C-alpha positions as CSV (number, residue, x, y, z in Angstrom):
1,X,50.4,54.3,72.9
2,X,54.5,54.1,73.0
3,X,56.9,57.2,74.0
4,X,59.6,58.1,72.1
5,X,62.0,60.7,73.3
6,X,63.8,63.7,71.1
7,X,67.0,65.3,71.5
8,X,68.0,68.1,69.6
9,X,71.2,70.8,69.8
10,X,71.0,73.4,67.1
11,X,73.4,76.1,65.4
12,X,72.7,78.4,68.0
13,X,74.8,76.3,70.8
14,X,72.2,77.4,73.0
15,X,71.9,74.0,74.8
16,X,70.2,70.7,74.5
17,X,66.4,70.2,73.8
18,X,64.2,67.0,75.2
19,X,60.9,66.0,74.9
20,X,59.3,63.3,75.2
21,X,56.4,61.9,72.5
22,X,53.2,59.5,72.8
23,X,52.0,58.5,69.7
24,X,49.5,55.9,68.8
25,X,49.5,53.7,66.3
26,X,52.1,51.9,64.3
27,X,51.5,53.3,60.7
28,X,53.1,55.7,59.3
29,X,51.5,58.7,59.9
30,X,51.0,58.4,64.0
31,X,46.6,58.2,64.7
32,X,47.5,60.6,67.8
33,X,50.2,62.0,69.3
34,X,51.3,64.5,72.3
35,X,53.6,66.2,74.0
36,X,54.0,64.7,77.7
37,X,57.2,67.0,78.7
38,X,59.9,69.5,77.2
39,X,63.2,70.3,79.0
40,X,65.8,72.8,77.4
41,X,69.6,72.7,79.0
42,X,71.7,75.5,78.1
43,X,74.7,75.0,77.2
44,X,77.8,76.5,79.7
45,X,80.0,79.0,78.2
46,X,82.7,77.1,78.4
47,X,81.0,74.1,76.9
48,X,79.8,76.5,73.5
49,X,83.3,77.2,73.5
50,X,84.6,74.0,72.8
51,X,81.8,73.3,70.2
52,X,82.6,76.7,68.3
53,X,86.3,75.6,69.0
54,X,85.7,72.4,67.1
55,X,84.1,73.9,64.6
56,X,86.4,76.3,63.3
57,X,89.8,74.2,63.5
58,X,89.0,70.7,65.9
59,X,91.7,68.3,66.2
60,X,90.8,64.4,66.3
61,X,91.1,64.4,70.1
62,X,88.8,67.1,70.6
63,X,86.6,66.4,68.4
64,X,86.6,63.1,69.7
65,X,87.1,63.9,73.7
66,X,83.8,66.3,72.6
67,X,82.2,63.4,71.4
68,X,81.8,61.7,74.5
69,X,81.2,64.4,76.6
70,X,78.1,65.5,74.9
71,X,77.0,62.4,74.8
72,X,77.0,62.1,78.3
73,X,75.1,65.0,78.7
74,X,73.1,64.1,76.0
75,X,72.0,61.2,78.7
76,X,71.9,63.1,82.0
77,X,69.8,65.7,80.0
78,X,67.1,62.3,79.0
79,X,67.3,61.0,82.5
80,X,66.2,64.2,84.3
81,X,63.4,64.6,81.7
82,X,62.7,61.5,82.3
83,X,62.4,61.6,85.8
84,X,60.4,65.4,85.5
85,X,57.4,63.2,83.8
86,X,57.7,60.4,86.4
87,X,58.9,58.2,83.7
88,X,61.7,55.9,83.7
89,X,64.0,54.0,80.9
90,X,61.7,51.4,80.4
91,X,59.2,53.7,79.3
92,X,60.6,54.8,76.2
93,X,60.7,53.2,73.0
94,X,64.4,54.8,71.9
95,X,65.7,58.5,72.0
96,X,65.8,60.1,68.7
97,X,69.1,61.7,69.3
98,X,70.1,64.4,66.3
99,X,73.7,65.2,68.4
100,X,75.3,68.3,67.7
101,X,76.3,69.7,64.2
102,X,79.9,70.6,64.0
103,X,80.6,69.9,60.4
104,X,77.8,70.2,57.2
105,X,79.1,70.8,53.9
106,X,76.2,70.2,51.2
107,X,76.9,68.3,47.7
108,X,78.3,70.8,45.1
109,X,78.2,69.5,41.4
110,X,79.2,66.2,41.4
111,X,80.9,66.3,44.8
112,X,78.7,64.2,46.8
113,X,78.3,66.4,50.7
114,X,79.8,65.9,54.4
115,X,78.1,66.1,57.9
116,X,79.1,65.3,61.4
117,X,76.9,65.6,64.5
118,X,78.8,64.8,67.9
119,X,76.9,63.0,70.7
120,X,78.1,59.8,70.9
121,X,74.6,57.4,70.8
122,X,76.7,54.4,73.1
123,X,77.6,57.2,75.9
124,X,73.5,58.1,75.5
125,X,72.4,54.2,75.3
126,X,74.8,53.3,77.9
127,X,74.1,56.1,80.3
128,X,70.3,55.8,80.4
129,X,69.8,52.2,79.2
130,X,67.6,52.5,76.0
131,X,68.1,52.7,72.7
132,X,69.1,55.0,70.8
133,X,68.5,56.4,66.9
134,X,71.1,59.3,65.8
135,X,73.2,59.9,62.2
136,X,70.5,61.2,60.7
137,X,71.8,63.1,58.2
138,X,74.4,61.1,56.9
139,X,72.2,58.4,54.7
140,X,70.3,61.0,53.1
141,X,73.6,63.1,52.2
142,X,75.5,59.5,50.9
143,X,72.0,59.2,49.0
144,X,73.2,62.7,47.5
145,X,71.0,65.0,49.3
146,X,71.6,67.9,51.8
147,X,70.7,66.2,54.4
148,X,68.5,69.1,55.5
149,X,66.3,69.4,56.6
150,X,65.2,66.7,58.0
151,X,62.3,68.3,59.8
152,X,60.3,68.6,56.6
153,X,58.3,64.8,56.9
154,X,58.0,65.4,60.5
155,X,56.5,68.9,59.8
156,X,54.0,67.0,56.9
157,X,53.2,64.0,59.3
158,X,52.1,66.2,62.2
159,X,51.5,70.0,61.2
160,X,49.6,69.5,57.7
161,X,46.0,70.5,57.7
162,X,43.3,71.8,55.7
163,X,44.9,75.4,54.7
164,X,48.4,75.6,52.3
165,X,50.5,76.8,55.3
166,X,54.4,77.4,55.8
167,X,56.1,76.0,58.8
168,X,59.1,79.1,59.1
169,X,61.9,77.8,61.3
170,X,64.0,81.3,62.8
171,X,67.3,79.1,64.6
172,X,71.1,79.3,64.1
173,X,69.4,79.3,60.4
174,X,66.2,79.4,58.8
175,X,64.2,77.2,57.1
176,X,60.7,76.6,55.8
177,X,58.7,74.1,54.7
178,X,55.8,74.7,52.3
179,X,52.9,72.3,53.0
180,X,49.9,72.2,50.3
181,X,46.9,71.7,52.1
182,X,46.1,68.0,53.3
183,X,42.9,67.6,49.9
184,X,46.0,68.5,47.3
185,X,48.4,66.2,45.1
186,X,50.7,69.2,44.9
187,X,53.7,68.1,46.7
188,X,55.5,69.8,49.4
189,X,58.7,71.8,49.6
190,X,61.7,73.0,52.2
191,X,64.9,74.1,52.0
192,X,66.9,76.3,54.4
193,X,66.5,79.9,54.1
194,X,69.8,80.8,55.0
195,X,70.7,82.7,58.3
196,X,68.5,82.9,61.3
197,X,70.0,83.8,64.3
198,X,73.3,82.8,64.3
199,X,74.6,85.8,63.3
200,X,72.3,88.1,65.3
201,X,73.5,86.7,68.4
202,X,77.3,86.3,67.0
203,X,77.1,90.1,67.1
204,X,75.0,90.8,70.2
205,X,78.3,88.6,72.2
206,X,80.9,90.2,70.3
207,X,79.2,94.1,70.5
208,X,78.6,94.0,74.4
209,X,81.8,91.6,75.4
210,X,79.7,89.0,76.4
211,X,77.4,90.7,78.4
212,X,74.5,89.3,76.1
213,X,74.6,86.3,74.0
214,X,71.2,87.5,71.9
215,X,69.2,90.9,71.3
216,X,66.1,90.6,73.5
217,X,63.0,91.4,72.8
218,X,64.8,93.2,69.9
219,X,66.1,95.6,72.0
220,X,69.5,96.6,70.4
221,X,67.9,96.2,66.5
222,X,64.3,98.5,67.9
223,X,67.5,100.9,68.3
224,X,69.1,101.4,65.3
225,X,69.2,102.3,61.9
226,X,70.1,99.3,58.7
227,X,73.1,100.1,56.5
228,X,71.7,99.5,53.4
229,X,76.3,99.1,52.4
230,X,76.8,96.6,54.8
231,X,73.7,94.7,54.3
232,X,74.7,94.8,50.9
233,X,77.6,92.4,51.4
234,X,75.8,89.5,52.7
235,X,73.5,89.8,50.4
236,X,75.7,89.1,47.7
237,X,76.6,86.0,48.4
238,X,75.9,83.4,46.1
239,X,73.4,80.6,48.8
240,X,70.9,83.2,48.1
241,X,70.6,82.6,44.9
242,X,71.0,79.2,45.1
243,X,67.6,77.4,44.3
244,X,66.3,74.7,46.3
245,X,67.6,71.7,47.2
246,X,69.9,74.0,49.0
247,X,70.8,73.6,53.3
248,X,73.5,76.2,55.0
249,X,75.3,76.5,58.7
250,X,77.8,77.8,60.6
251,X,80.1,76.4,57.9
252,X,79.3,79.8,55.0
253,X,77.8,81.5,57.8
254,X,80.9,81.8,60.0
255,X,81.8,83.7,63.0
256,X,85.3,84.0,61.4
257,X,83.3,85.6,58.7
258,X,81.4,88.0,60.3
259,X,83.9,89.2,62.6
260,X,85.4,90.5,59.6
261,X,82.3,91.8,58.8
262,X,82.1,93.7,62.2
263,X,85.7,94.8,61.7
264,X,85.1,96.6,58.1
265,X,81.8,98.0,59.6
266,X,83.4,99.1,62.8
267,X,81.6,102.1,62.3
268,X,78.4,101.7,62.7
269,X,77.0,101.5,66.0
270,X,76.2,98.2,67.9
271,X,72.4,99.6,66.9
272,X,73.2,99.9,63.7
273,X,75.0,96.8,63.4
274,X,72.5,94.2,65.1
275,X,69.4,96.3,62.8
276,X,71.9,95.4,59.9
277,X,72.0,91.7,59.7
278,X,68.0,91.2,61.8
279,X,67.0,92.9,58.3
280,X,69.3,90.1,56.5
281,X,67.2,87.3,58.7
282,X,63.9,89.2,57.9
283,X,64.8,89.9,54.1
284,X,66.6,86.7,53.1
285,X,63.9,85.0,54.5
286,X,61.0,86.7,52.7
287,X,63.2,86.2,49.3
288,X,63.5,82.3,49.4
289,X,59.9,82.5,49.4
290,X,59.8,83.0,45.3
291,X,61.3,79.7,44.9
292,X,57.5,78.8,46.8
293,X,55.0,76.8,44.2
294,X,51.9,77.7,45.7
295,X,51.4,80.7,48.0
296,X,50.5,79.7,51.9
297,X,47.7,81.0,53.5
298,X,50.0,81.8,56.2
299,X,53.5,81.6,58.3
300,X,53.6,80.1,61.1
301,X,56.7,80.7,63.0
302,X,58.7,78.5,65.1
303,X,62.1,78.5,66.4
304,X,64.4,81.3,69.1
305,X,64.8,83.9,66.0
306,X,60.3,84.1,66.7
307,X,60.5,85.5,70.3
308,X,62.3,88.6,68.7
309,X,59.2,90.7,68.1
310,X,61.3,93.1,66.0
311,X,62.7,90.6,63.4
312,X,59.0,89.2,63.0
313,X,57.4,92.1,62.8
314,X,60.2,92.7,60.1
315,X,59.2,89.6,58.5
316,X,55.8,89.8,58.4
317,X,56.1,93.1,56.9
318,X,58.0,92.2,53.8
319,X,55.7,88.8,53.6
320,X,52.3,90.8,53.6
321,X,49.9,90.3,52.9
322,X,50.8,86.8,54.4
323,X,49.8,86.9,57.7
324,X,52.8,85.5,59.8
325,X,51.6,83.6,63.2
326,X,53.1,81.6,66.4
327,X,53.7,77.8,65.5
328,X,51.3,77.1,68.6
329,X,48.2,77.9,67.5
330,X,48.6,74.4,65.4
331,X,49.0,73.1,68.8
332,X,52.9,72.7,69.0
333,X,55.1,73.7,71.2
334,X,57.8,76.6,69.0
335,X,60.4,75.8,71.1
336,X,60.2,71.5,70.6
337,X,59.4,71.9,66.9
338,X,62.7,70.3,66.5
339,X,63.0,67.7,69.4
340,X,59.6,66.9,68.5
341,X,60.8,65.9,65.3
342,X,63.4,63.7,65.9
343,X,61.2,61.5,68.3
344,X,59.3,61.3,65.6
345,X,62.5,59.8,63.0
346,X,63.4,57.7,65.8
347,X,60.2,56.3,66.0
348,X,60.1,56.1,62.2
349,X,63.7,54.3,61.8
350,X,62.7,51.6,64.4
351,X,59.0,51.1,62.4
352,X,61.2,50.8,59.2
353,X,59.3,53.9,57.9
354,X,61.8,56.0,55.2
355,X,62.0,59.6,56.8
356,X,64.5,61.3,54.2
357,X,61.7,63.3,52.3
358,X,63.9,63.3,48.8
359,X,61.5,66.1,47.4
360,X,63.2,68.7,50.2
361,X,66.5,67.1,49.9
362,X,66.9,65.9,46.8
363,X,68.1,62.1,47.0
364,X,68.1,59.7,45.1
365,X,64.9,58.3,46.3
366,X,63.7,57.1,50.5
367,X,66.2,55.7,53.0
368,X,65.2,55.0,56.0
369,X,66.8,57.6,58.6
370,X,69.7,56.5,61.4
371,X,72.1,54.2,63.1
372,X,70.5,52.3,66.2
373,X,72.7,51.7,68.8
374,X,70.5,49.0,71.5
375,X,70.2,49.7,75.0
């Protein structure tokens, strides 16, 4: 049995997720695996502002400084997670660190895409005395791929079962992995569906003057009424009619664009604005399922948006009669799924298994993902 650490900080900018995963065997698919520990360390408001500023208008100096600062934060979070499990750096094979995405530009036509994640691997290695595997997206994009969703590969490794199933993540950005039954020869599919909670969270923070960062239990959306006119402006975005492979991020569904939309529709109550953005997420997820080549037996939700009962219930109505369930029924904490993916991607790098899933990203072929920094 070997131990791997996975670290993830997503587009919602809420904090650093750290997992410790134990696996058995050295084949591509582990014989057995278990989640040993899972912790989330929230970002302070100042850190969220620094990351948001880097995304919008970061200078070389600010991005460089933030890269090292996030590396130190990630290293410290890993050490605290190891201590919580009564483990030390010597118990770990490697850390798989996704880092914090500050820019992700998918390929378009003949133009190759580009991506940048911060969280300096050398700082993580120096502070933890662990080997680090990082920069997972760049090789796939260098090979003509979208660089996302990277979790598609690990979903297939860990979550494929007797039934065809859809794994629907609702993080800052939403993405779906459609897995055929294990006995099937059909290929899986995976792609981004559009905004998850990035617009909802941004609107709540703006409309409450920073008093709230997300719509707790869907309380605002529940009291609001959807504005079809305001919703139609978002639905006109060409991304939603683009077939897979496709990926997106804050670069497209940005805070600046959200604030302009809120200003244009200032007559909407906060409840109506949040209800409209919640409908946007639910409707675009459901609409994105038109590209699934087979019908899943069930949809399994994960990510922060899965905890919003109004969003989950609306998605269930739109996908009916497809059952919508929590990912935990498959034995994986829905909040830990992405960090677990990067623990497994570190394993695959160390063992030499390509893990970019060109069937999801559109890359020219299988590639070994990540750059390795020695302890």
